[in-house]
C-alpha positions as CSV (number, residue, x, y, z in Angstrom):
1,M,63.1,-72.8,10.6
2,L,64.5,-69.7,9.0
3,E,63.7,-66.3,10.5
4,G,63.2,-63.3,8.3
5,I,62.2,-59.7,8.3
6,I,60.3,-58.1,5.4
7,R,60.9,-54.3,5.2
8,D,58.1,-52.1,3.9
9,S,59.7,-48.8,2.7
10,I,56.3,-47.1,2.3
11,E,54.7,-47.8,5.6
12,K,58.1,-47.9,7.4
13,K,57.2,-51.1,9.2
14,N,58.9,-54.5,9.5
15,I,57.0,-57.8,9.0
16,N,58.6,-60.7,11.0
17,A,58.3,-64.1,9.2
18,A,59.4,-67.6,9.5
19,F,60.2,-69.8,6.5
20,K,61.1,-73.4,6.0
21,A,64.8,-73.0,5.2
22,N,65.0,-75.6,2.4
23,E,61.9,-74.3,0.7
24,F,63.1,-70.7,0.9
25,I,66.6,-71.6,-0.5
26,K,65.0,-73.5,-3.3
27,A,62.6,-70.6,-4.2
28,A,65.5,-68.1,-4.1
29,K,67.7,-70.2,-6.3
30,N,65.0,-70.9,-8.9
31,K,64.0,-67.3,-9.3
32,E,64.5,-65.7,-12.7
33,T,64.6,-62.1,-11.5
34,L,65.8,-60.4,-8.4
35,I,62.1,-59.8,-7.4
36,F,60.2,-62.9,-6.4
37,P,56.9,-63.6,-4.5
38,V,56.8,-64.6,-0.9
39,K,53.6,-65.5,1.1
40,V,53.3,-64.4,4.7
41,A,50.1,-64.8,6.7
42,G,48.0,-65.3,3.6
43,K,49.4,-62.2,1.9
44,E,51.8,-62.3,-1.1
45,Y,54.6,-59.8,-1.3
46,N,57.0,-59.2,-4.1
47,V,60.4,-59.0,-2.4
48,V,64.1,-58.7,-3.0
49,I,66.8,-60.2,-0.8
50,Q,68.7,-57.4,0.9
51,D,70.9,-59.3,3.2
52,Y,71.3,-62.7,4.9
53,Q,73.3,-64.3,7.7
54,R,74.9,-67.8,7.7
55,D,76.1,-69.9,10.6
56,P,79.9,-69.6,10.6
57,V,80.5,-73.2,11.4
58,N,78.1,-75.2,9.1
59,S,77.0,-72.4,6.7
60,N,73.3,-72.9,7.4
61,L,71.1,-69.9,6.6
62,L,70.0,-68.3,9.8
63,H,68.3,-65.0,9.0
64,V,67.3,-63.2,5.8
65,D,66.3,-59.5,5.3
66,L,63.8,-58.9,2.5
67,R,62.6,-55.6,1.0
68,I,59.2,-55.2,-0.6
69,A,59.5,-54.1,-4.2
70,L,56.6,-51.8,-5.0
71,P,56.1,-50.7,-8.7
72,G,56.6,-47.0,-9.2
73,V,58.3,-46.5,-5.9
74,L,62.0,-45.3,-6.0
75,S,64.0,-47.5,-3.6
76,K,67.6,-48.7,-3.0
77,Y,68.5,-52.2,-4.0
78,L,71.7,-54.3,-4.1
79,V,72.3,-55.8,-7.6
80,P,74.8,-58.7,-8.1
81,V,77.9,-58.3,-10.3
82,V,78.6,-61.2,-12.7
83,L,82.0,-61.6,-14.3
84,E,82.2,-63.3,-17.7
85,G,85.2,-64.5,-19.6
86,L,88.8,-65.4,-18.9
87,P,91.1,-62.3,-18.6
88,V,94.1,-62.1,-20.9
89,G,96.2,-61.2,-17.9
90,T,95.8,-64.6,-16.3
91,K,98.1,-66.0,-19.0
92,N,100.6,-63.4,-18.1
93,K,100.9,-64.5,-14.5
94,G,98.0,-62.4,-13.3
95,V,95.1,-63.1,-10.9
96,L,91.5,-61.9,-11.4
97,I,90.2,-60.1,-8.2
98,Q,86.6,-59.2,-7.8
99,S,86.4,-56.5,-5.2
100,K,82.6,-55.7,-5.5
101,K,80.1,-58.6,-5.6
102,R,77.0,-56.3,-5.4
103,L,76.3,-52.7,-6.4
104,A,73.9,-50.4,-4.7
105,V,71.4,-48.9,-7.1
106,K,68.4,-46.5,-6.8
107,C,65.5,-47.2,-9.1
108,T,61.9,-48.4,-9.3
109,A,61.0,-52.1,-9.1
110,E,60.1,-52.3,-12.8
111,N,63.5,-50.9,-13.8
112,L,65.6,-53.1,-11.4
113,P,68.3,-54.9,-13.4
114,N,68.8,-58.6,-12.5
115,S,72.6,-58.3,-12.5
116,F,75.4,-56.3,-14.0
117,V,77.3,-58.6,-16.4
118,I,80.9,-57.6,-17.0
119,D,83.1,-59.1,-19.7
120,V,86.6,-59.3,-18.2
121,S,88.2,-61.2,-21.1
122,G,90.1,-58.0,-22.3
123,L,91.7,-57.3,-19.0
124,D,95.5,-57.6,-18.7
125,V,97.7,-57.3,-15.6
126,G,97.1,-53.9,-14.1
127,D,93.7,-53.3,-15.8
128,T,90.6,-52.7,-13.7
129,V,86.9,-52.2,-14.3
130,L,85.5,-49.3,-12.3
131,V,81.9,-48.4,-11.4
132,R,81.9,-45.6,-14.0
133,D,82.6,-48.3,-16.7
134,I,79.3,-50.0,-16.2
135,P,76.6,-49.1,-18.7
136,V,73.2,-48.5,-17.0
137,S,69.8,-47.3,-18.3
138,E,68.7,-43.7,-17.5
139,N,66.1,-45.1,-15.0
140,V,68.8,-46.7,-12.8
141,K,71.3,-44.8,-10.7
142,I,74.4,-46.6,-9.2
143,M,74.9,-45.3,-5.7
144,D,78.5,-46.5,-5.3
145,E,81.4,-44.0,-6.0
146,T,82.3,-43.9,-9.7
147,R,86.0,-44.4,-8.9
148,V,85.5,-47.7,-7.0
149,S,87.0,-50.8,-8.5
150,I,84.7,-53.7,-9.3
151,A,87.3,-56.2,-10.7
152,G,90.9,-56.2,-11.9
153,V,93.8,-58.3,-12.7
154,I,96.8,-58.1,-10.4
155,K,100.3,-59.6,-10.8
156,A,100.6,-62.9,-8.9
157,K,103.3,-62.9,-6.2
């Protein structure tokens, strides 16, 4: 059984829940957007995964934190960063390093991006992609510092 907490940012309360681990993992993997429905005690909530904990030995999912995504309400979310392409620098003895896997954003649920897709195929050794290089719509604000590196190609040792 997987334990979880659903956080309601409007009423400032937590809802404790238990899920069948395999069913929850299947639902989370098959979702098409960051927001997906979860039923708890006969009520359905549209939620976003905020954080999770895995067993360090067998990697089983132990605990999950979910946030209710209410339309029209400004909230903070974590959005995954997806890297696409093979950097030019990997042919020049470079190694691609992804330093940020998720970015904190502030927006309403209807404006929440599913992911930030970054094309790294043009990166050479010494090149980096910073937070300020990510295009976002005017309804989404990235909360991370603009000078923070997301990915880069470094010289292999």
